[in-house]
C-alpha positions in Angstrom: 11.8 9.5 -7.6 10.0 7.0 -9.8 6.8 9.1 -10.1 8.3 12.1 -11.8 8.2 11.8 -15.6 7.4 8.1 -15.6 4.4 6.0 -16.4 4.2 4.4 -13.0 1.0 2.4 -12.2 0.9 4.6 -9.1 1.1 8.0 -10.9 -2.5 8.9 -10.3 -2.1 8.1 -6.6 0.8 10.4 -5.8 -1.2 13.7 -5.7 -3.5 12.2 -3.0 -0.7 11.2 -0.6 1.0 12.9 2.3 4.8 12.9 2.6 5.0 9.7 4.6 2.7 7.8 2.2 4.8 9.0 -0.7 7.9 7.6 1.0 6.2 4.3 1.5 5.0 4.2 -2.1 8.5 4.8 -3.4 9.7 1.8 -1.4 6.8 -0.3 -2.8 7.8 0.8 -6.4 11.3 -0.5 -5.6 9.7 -3.8 -4.6 10.6 -3.4 -1.0 8.6 -4.7 1.9 6.9 -2.0 3.9 5.2 -1.8 7.3 2.3 0.7 7.4 1.7 1.9 11.0 -0.3 4.7 12.6 -3.1 5.5 14.9 -6.7 4.7 14.1 -8.1 6.9 11.4 -4.7 7.8 10.0 -5.4 6.3 6.6 -3.6 2.9 6.8 -6.4 0.9 5.2 -7.2 3.6 2.6 -3.6 3.8 1.5 -3.2 0.0 1.3 -6.4 -0.4 -0.6 -5.4 2.3 -3.1 -2.0 0.7 -3.6 -3.7 -2.6 -4.3 -6.2 -1.0 -6.6 -3.4 0.5 -8.8 -1.6 -2.8 -9.2 -2.1 -4.7 -12.5 -4.8 -7.4 -12.0 -2.3 -10.3 -12.3 0.2 -8.9 -9.7 1.4 -11.2 -7.0 1.5 -9.4 -3.7 1.2 -10.4 0.0 -1.0 -8.2 2.1 -0.6 -9.0 5.8 -1.8 -7.5 9.0 -1.0 -8.0 12.7 -4.6 -8.8 13.7 -7.5 -10.7 12.1 -9.7 -7.6 12.3 -7.2 -5.5 10.4 -6.7 -8.3 7.8 -10.4 -8.4 7.1 -10.4 -4.8 6.0 -8.0 -5.7 3.2 -8.6 -7.6 -0.1 -7.2 -11.1 0.4 -5.6 -9.9 3.6 -4.2 -12.4 6.1 -2.4 -12.2 9.5 1.3 -12.2 9.6 1.4 -15.3 11.8 -0.8 -17.4 9.6 
């Protein structure tokens, strides 16, 4: 796991995450694409915003959502079909 004993930009985020979020973050650290799903109120937007917040300012990342409403909740978010 990248977060143990390393200087990951996400190190401060790991203690706040549940098991599924940690799995997703590990994939993100491996530069994999991830799809964050779950019912309303499960923390999808919070998790995504926290990941974005931890990234270096000049990072290039595509943040997409399936609906315009969901995309508006994310910094520079856009719909998948745009």
